[in-house]
C-alpha positions in Angstrom: -24.3 -8.0 -10.3 -22.7 -11.1 -11.3 -22.1 -13.6 -8.8 -18.5 -15.2 -8.7 -18.0 -18.2 -11.3 -16.4 -21.3 -9.5 -13.3 -22.8 -11.4 -11.6 -26.1 -11.3 -8.5 -24.8 -9.4 -11.1 -23.9 -6.5 -9.1 -24.5 -2.9 -10.8 -26.8 -1.2 -8.2 -27.0 1.3 -8.4 -23.0 1.9 -12.1 -23.3 2.5 -12.0 -25.8 5.0 -9.2 -24.1 6.9 -10.8 -20.7 6.6 -14.4 -22.1 7.6 -12.5 -23.4 10.8 -10.9 -20.4 11.5 -13.7 -18.0 10.8 -15.8 -20.3 13.2 -13.3 -19.9 15.9 -13.4 -16.2 15.5 -17.4 -15.7 15.0 -18.7 -18.3 17.4 -17.6 -16.3 20.4 -19.3 -13.3 18.9 -22.8 -15.3 18.7 -22.4 -16.4 22.2 -21.7 -13.0 23.5 -24.4 -11.2 21.4 -27.0 -14.2 23.0 -26.2 -13.2 26.6 -27.5 -10.2 27.9 -26.0 -10.8 31.1 -22.5 -10.1 30.1 -20.6 -6.9 31.6 -21.0 -3.8 29.4 -17.9 -2.6 27.4 -17.4 1.1 26.6 -14.6 1.7 24.5 -13.9 5.2 23.8 -11.4 7.2 21.9 -8.8 7.5 24.3 -8.9 3.7 25.0 -5.7 2.1 23.9 -7.3 -1.6 24.0 -9.6 -0.9 20.7 -9.2 -2.0 17.3 -12.7 -0.7 15.8 -13.0 2.8 14.7 -16.2 4.5 14.2 -15.4 6.9 11.3 -12.9 7.4 8.6 -10.8 10.1 9.1 -11.5 12.0 6.0 -14.1 14.9 6.4 -15.4 13.8 3.0 -17.0 10.8 4.9 -19.6 12.5 6.9 -21.3 9.2 8.3 -20.1 6.8 10.6 -18.6 3.7 8.9 -21.6 1.6 9.5 -23.7 4.3 7.6 -20.9 4.6 4.6 -21.8 2.9 1.5 -18.2 1.8 0.7 -15.9 -0.9 1.8 -13.6 0.8 4.2 -11.0 -0.9 6.7 -9.4 1.3 9.3 -6.4 -0.2 10.9 -6.0 1.7 14.2 -2.9 2.1 16.3 -3.5 -0.6 19.0 -3.5 -3.5 16.1 -0.3 -1.9 14.6 1.7 -2.0 18.0 0.4 -5.4 19.0 1.8 -6.8 15.7 4.7 -5.0 15.7 4.3 -3.6 12.3 6.7 -0.8 11.4 6.0 0.1 7.8 2.9 0.6 5.9 3.5 -2.7 4.1 3.6 -4.2 7.4 0.2 -2.9 8.5 -1.5 -3.4 5.2 -1.5 -7.4 5.9 -4.4 -6.8 8.2 -6.7 -6.1 5.0 -7.3 -9.2 2.6 -6.1 -8.8 -1.1 -3.6 -5.9 -0.4 0.1 -6.3 -0.6 3.4 -5.8 -2.2 3.2 -8.8 -4.7 5.1 -7.3 -7.9 8.9 -7.3 -7.2 9.4 -5.2 -10.5 10.0 -5.6 -14.3 13.2 -7.4 -15.9 16.4 -6.5 -13.7 14.5 -3.4 -12.3 13.1 -3.7 -8.5 10.1 -2.3 -7.4 11.2 0.4 -4.3 9.0 1.5 -1.4 5.4 0.8 -0.8 4.8 -0.9 -4.1 1.0 -2.1 -3.4 -1.2 -3.9 -5.4 -5.1 -3.8 -4.5 -7.7 -5.8 -6.0 -5.5 -6.4 -9.2 -4.0 -3.1 -9.9 -1.2 -1.1 -8.8 -2.3 1.5 -6.2 1.3 2.9 -5.4 0.2 6.5 -6.7 -2.4 6.6 -4.7 -1.3 6.9 -1.2 -2.3 9.5 1.0 -1.2 11.5 4.4 -4.1 13.4 6.0 -5.8 13.6 2.9 -2.8 14.8 0.5 -1.3 12.4 -1.9 1.8 11.5 -0.7 4.6 11.0 -3.5 8.0 9.1 -3.9 8.4 5.5 -4.1 9.4 4.8 -0.4 9.1 2.8 2.3 6.7 4.7 4.9 7.5 4.2 8.6 4.4 4.5 11.0 6.2 6.0 14.1 4.1 9.4 13.4 0.8 7.6 12.2 -2.3 7.1 14.4 -4.3 5.0 11.9 -4.5 3.9 8.2 -7.8 4.0 6.4 -8.0 1.5 3.3 -10.4 2.5 0.9 -11.7 -0.3 -1.5 -12.9 0.7 -4.8 -12.8 3.9 -7.2 -11.8 7.1 -5.4 -11.8 9.6 -8.2 -14.3 11.8 -6.3 -12.1 11.7 -3.2 -8.8 12.5 -4.5 -8.9 13.0 -8.0 -7.1 10.8 -10.6 -5.9 7.8 -9.2 -5.9 3.8 -8.9 -9.0 2.1 -10.3 -9.4 -0.1 -7.2 -8.7 2.1 -4.1 -6.4 4.2 -2.1 -4.7 4.3 1.4 -4.8 7.5 3.6 -2.3 7.4 6.7 -3.4 9.5 9.4 -0.7 11.9 11.5 -0.3 11.9 15.3 -1.7 15.6 16.5 -0.8 17.4 19.6 -3.8 17.1 22.0 -4.4 18.2 25.8 -2.8 15.3 27.9 0.9 15.5 29.2 2.2 11.9 28.2 5.5 10.5 27.5 5.6 7.0 25.4 8.9 5.3 24.4 10.1 1.9 23.0 13.2 0.0 22.3 13.0 -3.2 20.2 15.8 -5.6 19.5 15.2 -8.8 17.5 16.0 -11.4 14.8 18.0 -10.0 11.8 19.9 -7.7 13.7 16.9 -5.6 14.4 17.5 -2.5 16.7 14.8 0.4 17.2 13.9 3.0 19.4 11.2 5.4 19.2 9.7 8.2 21.3 6.4 10.3 21.7 5.9 13.4 23.8 3.1 15.3 24.3 3.1 18.6 26.4 0.1 21.0 27.2 1.8 24.4 26.4 -1.2 26.5 27.8 -4.6 24.7 29.1 -6.2 28.1 29.0 -5.2 29.0 25.3 -5.5 25.1 24.4 -2.2 24.9 22.9 -0.1 21.8 22.9 3.3 20.6 21.6 4.2 16.8 20.4 7.2 15.4 19.2 7.6 12.0 17.6 11.1 10.4 17.0 12.6 6.9 15.6 15.9 5.6 14.8 16.3 2.1 13.3 19.2 0.0 12.2 18.1 -3.1 11.1 19.1 -6.2 8.7 16.4 -8.2 7.1 16.1 -11.8 8.5 16.7 -14.4 5.8 18.7 -12.1 3.6 22.3 -11.2 3.6 23.5 -7.9 3.4 20.1 -6.2 3.1 19.6 -3.6 5.6 16.8 -0.9 6.6 18.5 2.2 8.4 16.5 5.4 9.0 15.5 8.0 11.5 12.8 10.5 11.6 11.4 13.7 13.7 7.8 14.9 13.6 7.2 17.8 16.0 3.5 19.2 15.9 2.1 21.9 17.3 -1.8 22.8 18.0 -3.5 25.8 19.3 -7.0 26.8 20.2 -8.0 23.3 20.8 -10.5 24.2 23.3 -12.1 27.2 21.2 -14.0 27.3 17.8 -11.1 28.3 15.8 -8.0 25.6 15.9 -4.7 25.7 14.2 -2.4 22.6 13.8 1.2 22.8 12.5 2.8 19.7 11.7 6.6 18.8 10.2 8.1 15.7 9.2 11.6 14.6 8.5 12.6 11.3 7.5 16.1 10.2 6.3 16.7 6.5 5.0 19.9 4.8 4.1 19.2 1.4 3.1 20.8 -1.7 1.2 17.9 -2.7 -1.3 16.9 -6.1 -2.2 16.8 -7.4 -5.7 15.8 -10.7 -4.9 17.1 -14.3 -5.6 16.6 -16.5 -8.8 13.8 -18.8 -9.2 15.6 -22.2 -10.4 14.5 -25.1 -8.5 10.9 -23.6 -7.6 8.0 -25.3 -8.3 7.1 -24.6 -12.0 10.6 -23.9 -13.2 11.7 -25.8 -16.2 14.7 -25.5 -18.3 14.4 -22.7 -20.9 17.3 -24.2 -23.0 16.9 -27.6 -24.5 20.5 -28.0 -24.3 20.7 -27.7 -20.9 17.8 -30.0 -19.5 19.7 -30.3 -16.0 18.5 -27.0 -15.3 15.0 -28.4 -14.3 16.6 -30.4 -11.8 19.1 -27.8 -10.4 18.6 -27.4 -6.7 17.4 -24.0 -5.3 19.7 -21.3 -4.0 20.0 -20.4 -0.6 17.1 -17.7 -0.2 19.4 -15.8 2.1 21.9 -15.2 -1.0 22.5 -11.7 -1.8 23.4 -11.2 -5.8 24.0 -7.5 -5.3 27.1 -5.7 -4.1 27.9 -3.9 -0.8 28.1 -0.8 -2.6 24.4 -0.8 -3.4 22.3 1.9 -1.7 19.0 3.7 -1.2 19.0 7.0 0.2 15.9 8.8 0.8 15.1 12.0 2.3 11.6 13.1 2.9 10.3 16.4 4.1 6.6 17.7 4.7 5.2 20.7 6.2 1.4 20.8 6.9 -0.6 23.7 8.3 -4.4 22.8 9.0 -6.8 25.4 10.3 -10.5 24.8 11.6 -13.2 27.1 12.3 -16.7 26.0 13.8 -19.3 28.7 12.7 -21.6 26.8 15.1 -22.4 23.2 16.1 -23.4 22.3 12.4 -21.0 24.6 10.1 -17.2 23.8 10.2 -14.5 25.4 7.9 -11.3 23.4 7.4 -8.5 24.6 5.4 -5.2 22.3 4.7 -2.0 23.5 3.0 1.2 21.6 2.5 4.6 21.4 0.8 6.2 18.3 0.4 9.6 17.2 -0.9 10.9 13.6 -1.3 14.4 12.5 -2.7 15.6 9.2 -3.7 19.0 8.1 -4.8 18.9 4.5 -5.6 21.6 1.9 -6.7 21.1 -1.7 -7.3 22.8 -4.6 -9.0 20.3 -6.0 -11.2 20.2 -9.7 -12.7 18.0 -11.6 -14.8 18.5 -15.5 -14.5 18.0 -16.2 -18.4 19.8 -18.5 -20.5 22.2 -15.7 -21.7 23.2 -14.7 -18.3 23.3 -17.9 -16.4 26.8 -19.6 -17.2 26.8 -23.4 -16.5 30.4 -24.8 -18.0 29.7 -28.2 -15.9 26.6 -30.1 -15.2 28.0 -31.6 -12.0 30.3 -29.1 -10.4 27.7 -26.6 -9.3 30.4 -24.4 -8.0 31.4 -23.6 -11.3 28.1 -21.9 -12.3 28.0 -18.3 -12.4 25.4 -15.5 -13.0 26.2 -12.6 -15.0 25.1 -9.1 -13.3 23.4 -7.1 -15.3 23.6 -3.3 -15.6 23.1 -1.5 -12.4 19.4 -0.1 -11.8 19.8 3.8 -10.9 17.0 6.1 -9.5 17.8 9.7 -8.8 14.5 11.2 -8.3 12.8 14.3 -6.6 9.1 14.7 -6.2 7.5 17.7 -5.0 3.7 19.0 -4.2 2.5 22.3 -3.1 -1.3 22.0 -2.2 -4.1 23.9 -0.5 -7.4 22.4 0.4 -10.4 24.1 1.5 -13.5 22.4 2.9 -17.0 23.3 4.1 -18.8 21.0 6.3 -22.4 21.6 7.1 -25.3 19.8 8.4 -28.5 21.7 7.5 -32.3 20.8 6.8 -33.4 21.9 3.4 -37.0 21.0 2.1 -37.7 19.0 5.2 -34.9 16.6 4.7 -31.5 16.4 6.7 -28.4 16.9 4.5 -24.9 16.6 5.6 -23.0 18.6 3.2 -19.2 19.1 2.4 -18.1 21.3 -0.6 -14.4 22.0 -1.3 -11.9 23.4 -4.0 -8.2 22.2 -4.0 -5.1 23.7 -5.8 -2.3 21.4 -6.4 1.2 21.5 -8.1 3.3 18.3 -8.6 6.6 17.9 -9.8 8.8 15.2 -10.5 12.4 15.7 -12.0 14.7 12.5 -12.6 18.2 12.5 -13.6 20.5 10.0 -15.3 24.0 9.2 -13.7 27.6 8.0 -15.3 30.1 5.9 -13.3 27.4 3.5 -11.9 30.5 0.8 -12.3 30.3 -3.0 -13.1 30.7 -6.2 -11.4 31.9 -9.7 -12.5 29.7 -12.4 -12.8 28.5 -13.8 -9.5 28.9 -17.4 -8.3 25.5 -18.8 -8.7 25.3 -20.7 -5.3 27.8 -18.7 -3.5 27.9 -15.1 -4.5 30.0 -12.4 -2.9 28.9 -9.4 -2.5 32.1 -8.1 -1.8 33.4 -8.7 -5.5 35.1 -5.4 -6.3 33.1 -2.6 -8.2 34.8 -1.5 -11.2 34.3 2.4 -12.2 31.9 3.5 -9.4 31.7 6.9 -9.2 28.0 8.1 -9.8 27.8 11.7 -11.4 24.8 13.2 -12.8 24.8 13.3 -16.7 22.8 15.3 -19.3 20.1 13.0 -19.5 16.8 14.0 -17.7 13.2 13.6 -17.2 11.0 16.4 -15.9 7.2 16.2 -15.3 4.7 18.7 -13.4 0.9 18.6 -13.1 -1.1 21.3 -12.0 -4.9 20.4 -11.1 -7.7 22.7 -10.1 -10.3 21.1 -8.3 -14.1 21.3 -7.0 -16.2 18.8 -5.5 -19.3 18.4 -3.6 -21.0 15.7 -1.3 -24.3 15.4 0.1 -26.0 12.6 2.5 -29.4 13.0 2.4 -31.7 11.6 5.3 -35.1 10.7 4.2 -36.1 8.9 7.4 -34.2 7.2 10.1 -34.4 4.0 7.8 -33.5 5.7 4.6 -30.8 7.7 3.2 -28.8 8.4 0.2 -25.6 10.1 -1.1 -23.9 11.8 -3.8 -20.8 13.3 -4.7 -19.1 14.8 -8.0 -15.8 16.0 -8.4 -14.5 18.0 -11.4 -10.8 18.3 -11.7 -9.0 20.5 -14.8 -5.5 19.2 -15.1 -2.4 20.6 -17.2 0.8 18.2 -17.6 4.0 19.4 -18.9 6.7 16.9 -19.8 10.3 17.2 -20.9 13.0 15.0 -21.5 16.4 14.3 -22.8 17.8 11.1 -23.7 21.0 9.7 -25.8 20.1 8.2 -29.2 20.9 4.7 -30.1 21.2 2.8 -33.4 17.7 1.5 -33.3 15.9 4.4 -31.3 17.2 7.1 -34.0 19.3 5.7 -36.5 19.7 9.2 -38.4 21.7 10.7 -35.7 25.2 9.6 -34.4 24.8 7.2 -31.5 24.9 9.4 -28.1 23.1 12.3 -29.5 21.4 14.1 -26.8 17.8 14.0 -28.0 15.3 16.6 -26.4 11.4 15.9 -25.9 8.8 18.3 -24.8 5.2 17.2 -24.6 2.1 18.5 -22.6 -1.5 18.0 -22.3 -4.6 19.4 -20.5 -8.2 18.4 -19.8 -11.0 17.8 -17.3 -11.9 14.7 -15.3 -15.4 14.5 -13.9 -15.9 11.6 -11.4 -19.2 10.6 -9.4 -20.2 8.8 -6.5 -23.9 7.5 -5.9 -25.1 5.4 -2.9 -28.2 4.3 -1.1 -28.7 2.8 2.1 -31.4 1.1 4.2 -31.2 0.7 8.2 -32.9 -2.4 9.4 -31.8 -1.1 13.0 -29.8 2.2 14.3 -26.7 -0.1 14.5 -27.0 -1.9 10.8 -27.3 -1.0 7.2 -28.0 -2.2 3.6 -26.5 -0.4 0.8 -25.8 -0.1 -2.9 -23.3 2.1 -4.3 -21.9 3.3 -7.7 -18.4 5.2 -8.2 -15.9 5.9 -10.9 -12.3 7.1 -11.1 -10.2 8.3 -14.2 -6.4 8.1 -14.8 -5.1 10.4 -17.5 -1.8 9.8 -19.7 1.0 10.2 -17.3 -1.2 10.6 -14.3 0.6 8.2 -11.9 4.3 9.3 -13.0 4.0 12.7 -14.6 5.8 10.9 -17.8 4.3 11.6 -21.3 5.5 9.8 -24.3 5.3 10.3 -28.3 5.2 6.7 -28.6 2.0 5.1 -30.2 2.8 2.1 -28.2 2.5 4.0 -24.8 -0.4 4.5 -22.7 1.4 8.0 -21.9 0.7 9.1 -25.1 -1.3 12.3 -24.8 -3.4 11.5 -27.8 -5.1 8.5 -25.6 -8.2 9.5 -23.3 -8.0 8.9 -19.9 -8.5 5.2 -18.4 -12.0 4.9 -16.9 -13.1 2.9 -14.0 -16.6 2.0 -12.9 -17.5 0.2 -9.6 -20.7 -1.1 -8.3 -21.2 -2.5 -4.9 -24.0 -4.0 -2.5 -23.1 -4.7 0.9 -24.1 -4.8 4.4 -22.7 -3.4 7.6 -23.7 -4.4 11.4 -22.5 -3.1 14.8 -23.0 -5.7 17.6 -22.5 -5.5 21.3 -23.4 -1.9 22.0 -21.3 -0.9 18.7 -18.2 -2.3 20.0 -17.8 -5.1 17.5 -18.5 -4.3 13.5 -19.2 -7.0 10.8 -19.1 -5.8 7.3 -20.0 -8.0 3.7 -19.7 -6.9 0.2 -19.8 -7.9 -3.2 -18.4 -6.0 -5.9 -17.8 -5.6 -9.8 -15.2 -3.1 -11.0 -14.6 -2.7 -14.6 -11.3 -0.7 -16.1 -11.7 0.4 -19.5 -9.7 2.3 -22.2 -6.7 0.5 -21.7 -4.2 0.9 -24.4 -3.6 -2.8 -26.3 -1.9 -4.1 -29.4 -4.0 -5.3 -32.0 -2.4 -8.4 -33.1 -3.7 -8.5 -36.8 -2.1 -4.9 -37.6 0.5 -4.7 -34.5 -1.1 -1.1 -33.7 -2.2 0.2 -30.4 -5.7 0.8 -29.8 -7.6 2.2 -26.6 -9.9 -1.1 -26.6 -8.7 -2.9 -23.6 -10.9 -3.9 -20.7 -10.5 -5.5 -17.4 -12.7 -6.8 -14.9 -12.3 -7.7 -11.0 -15.3 -8.9 -9.2 -15.4 -10.3 -5.8 -16.8 -10.6 -1.9 -15.1 -9.5 0.9 -15.9 -9.8 4.6 -14.7 -8.2 7.6 -15.2 -8.4 11.7 -13.5 -5.8 13.9 -13.6 -4.6 17.4 -14.2 -6.5 21.0 -16.0 -9.4 22.0 -15.7 -8.2 25.5 -13.6 -5.7 27.2 -10.9 -8.0 27.2 -11.2 -9.8 24.0 -10.4 -7.7 20.6 -10.8 -9.4 17.1 -9.9 -8.3 13.4 -10.4 -10.6 10.5 -10.9 -10.3 6.9 -11.6 -12.5 3.9 -11.5 -11.6 0.3 -12.3 -13.5 -2.7 -11.6 -11.9 -6.3 -12.7 -13.5 -10.0 -10.4 -11.2 -12.6 -10.4 -11.3 -16.0 -9.2 -9.4 -19.4 -12.6 -8.8 -21.0 -10.9 -7.2 -24.2 -7.1 -7.3 -25.0 -4.3 -9.6 -24.8 -3.9 -11.9 -21.8 -1.7 -10.6 -19.3 -0.7 -13.7 -17.2 2.2 -16.1 -18.4 0.3 -18.9 -17.4 -2.3 -18.5 -20.3 -5.4 -18.1 -17.5 -7.4 -15.3 -18.0 -6.8 -13.7 -14.5 -4.9 -10.5 -13.6 -1.4 -10.7 -12.5 0.0 -10.5 -9.1 -3.9 -10.6 -7.4 -4.4 -13.5 -4.9 -7.7 -15.2 -5.8 -8.5 -15.6 -2.2 -7.1 -14.2 0.9 -7.4 -14.2 4.4 -6.2 -12.4 7.7 -7.0 -12.6 11.1 -5.6 -11.3 14.5 -7.0 -11.4 18.1 -5.7 -10.7 21.5 -6.8 -11.4 25.2 -6.1 -9.3 28.1 -5.5 -11.8 31.0 -5.3 -10.9 34.7 -2.0 -9.8 36.4 -1.0 -7.6 33.4 -0.6 -10.6 30.8 -2.0 -10.3 27.3 -2.0 -13.0 24.6 -2.4 -12.5 20.6 -2.0 -14.4 17.5 -3.4 -14.3 14.2 -3.0 -16.1 10.5 -2.6 -15.0 7.0 -3.3 -16.9 3.7 -2.3 -15.5 0.3 -3.4 -17.5 -2.6 -1.3 -18.2 -5.9 0.1 -15.2 -7.6 0.1 -15.4 -11.1 3.2 -13.4 -12.8 3.0 -11.2 -15.7 4.0 -12.3 -19.4 6.9 -11.0 -21.1 8.2 -13.8 -23.3 10.4 -15.4 -20.6 10.5 -19.1 -21.2 11.0 -22.0 -18.3 10.5 -19.4 -15.2 7.7 -20.5 -12.9 4.2 -18.9 -14.1 2.7 -18.6 -10.6 3.5 -18.9 -7.2 2.3 -21.3 -4.5 -0.5 -20.5 -2.0 0.7 -19.9 1.8 -0.5 -19.7 5.1 1.6 -17.9 8.1 0.7 -17.7 11.7 2.3 -15.2 14.2 1.8 -14.9 17.9 2.4 -12.0 20.7 2.5 -12.1 24.7 2.8 -8.9 26.4 3.5 -8.3 30.2 2.9 -5.4 32.3 5.9 -5.0 34.6 4.7 -2.0 36.3 2.2 0.9 35.5 5.2 2.7 33.6 6.7 -0.4 31.6 5.5 -3.4 29.8 7.5 -6.0 27.8 6.1 -7.4 24.5 7.3 -10.5 22.7 6.4 -11.1 19.1 7.1 -14.0 17.0 6.1 -13.8 13.5 5.9 -16.9 11.0 5.8 -19.3 13.9 6.1 -22.4 11.6 8.9 -21.2 9.8 6.9 -21.3 6.7 8.8 -21.2 3.3 7.1 -19.0 0.7 7.4 -16.7 -2.2 6.4 -13.1 -0.9 6.8 -11.3 -4.7 7.7 -12.4 -8.0 8.9 -10.3 -10.9 7.2 -10.0 -14.3 9.5 -12.6 -16.0 9.5 -15.0 -13.3 13.5 -15.1 -13.1 13.6 -13.2 -9.6 11.6 -13.5 -6.4 11.4 -12.1 -2.7 11.7 -14.8 -0.1 9.0 -14.7 2.5 10.7 -13.7 6.2 11.3 -16.9 8.0 10.6 -17.5 11.6 11.5 -14.1 13.3 11.5 -13.1 16.9 11.4 -9.6 18.6 11.4 -7.9 22.0 10.2 -4.8 22.9 10.0 -2.6 26.0 7.4 0.0 26.4 7.5 2.9 28.8 4.9 5.4 29.6 4.6 8.1 32.0 
């Protein structure tokens, strides 16, 4: 394991600030641990006032988190509620180095939870209750109990996937307690949201219960004109036999979204921008546009419908052997239309260098997505604690049968818009020819997978244990498409001829996970682990390609990832507070890259991510909660062309350093105060030949605060203020650097929570 190399652009200011911040959080921990007279803190699963989880939700993790040989961040409901987080992207701010940093490529804009984790896109590795969740949508948290963020390759857990980790959302389930929770929120940016959570016991004798979660939201986006998030959702769930050895859970989720998407704003005037045109040097000193400007149309839309039906059965043969079967059908449709733009010299019209009101920006072709995803899966897991050869084994074996489909259609009648006034765009400009109708262009992809896996944790003594896992996937992908020929794509055919494509491939993936662990005390561990993952061509989007320059060409082998990690975990204060530290190295190989000598493509690319990650989560005392994390990543391209516009040998959209913290304290008389800080280092954008645009964004700090007051046993009010200092920053940048998403300015929200 190599140590992280220092660099000239080491952030001294960050290190000084984070040292002070870390000290503020860790000094009370040391003081509490040193004083045996402090009151006992007992946090149970039913206690709301709790940030710390004891285990990951997946049955594949049979051991407590303190004895798990992997970096796992669990974001619990209490932390989500205190911060007023509404979507998965909001909640992931609680784990360092993870975020929606990439806006899109050229004029296209990424939609939904476009998550980057440790240098790689992890959007296709999002799961709900252990089942892959398809579709580029923004996931609301109204029906989510906790979020597990697994760092490092997870090929043994879920099969094909992102090189650097996955995210698993845990749904709320019916239980044996009658309760009603509701909330209503109003705030900046025309925020309006109501939600309800009702749980009722149907039969105490039979252990049956019903739970219903509801949400309705219609909110603008503070700091952005026209952009809007409107959605509603319903999630009923039934449970049967909760007090018996055999239990059944039936869950259904339906969500509809009707949003106005955000294409970002031009980067002119940002630090690092210079004129791409020597004939117009004045562009280098042009002022920034108002970050509220919306360059699209009021006719832009993002309509999403998601349905998910899940049946889970559990049977305890005895207190050591359990069978779990999960079956799911899910379907997500997205119809999306966005007016795209590129602030290139060809599109930016500046007839006068003095009268900025005459500057205009040509709006490009309108970006369309008309897509449907489906998944049908069945997972069967057998969990057993047994003794073999005088050693204790925690075993899990399982099989999984999955069929996933993705259909995408082309549309005509998308309409055209006139050029926008650069500094004062009009989203009400008339759209000519708007009448979206599906045409004959389409792509269809389907992947069927048969998987078998086994995990074993062996306890040699109270101090020593080892774990191993292996998963074998047999996959088969069928892809068909029809596209229109152009003068360059197929010069032998008349322009506009429908050209069919049919491709297929099949293969096997074998992934492993190994770990060894030593326990200095019963509440601590020191471990080392090794894990792998693989992503076959088309594995993230079901799309194969006949192009020799595409990584989706079936002739190429799967992309491979290997990860080595050394870490330690300690639970303090009678297991109420956890501290974790890990160093790791991840190597991704078999990437398809172009050889500049012969301009042909070969599978010789290799990338590396190595770093350190620290975390602390839990209760310092019964009233004081804390969650904090720090990550430092050293990334590089080991083989193949550089991927950043700056020429620095790092990976794009990956902050070198990041820090996140949140703490809250329960005062007497029903008053609770909380606050947090987030640091995101500079982001290096990708390279695509753009000239003059910023090669990177600037690092930034954001500070948030919360106060809640219990008016009565049934009502409390919560005030949240995010970005207290009203910091201006770049939240995401696109590949060419022509566009960026402005960070959310200071926002205030007030929530009324009721419970019975």
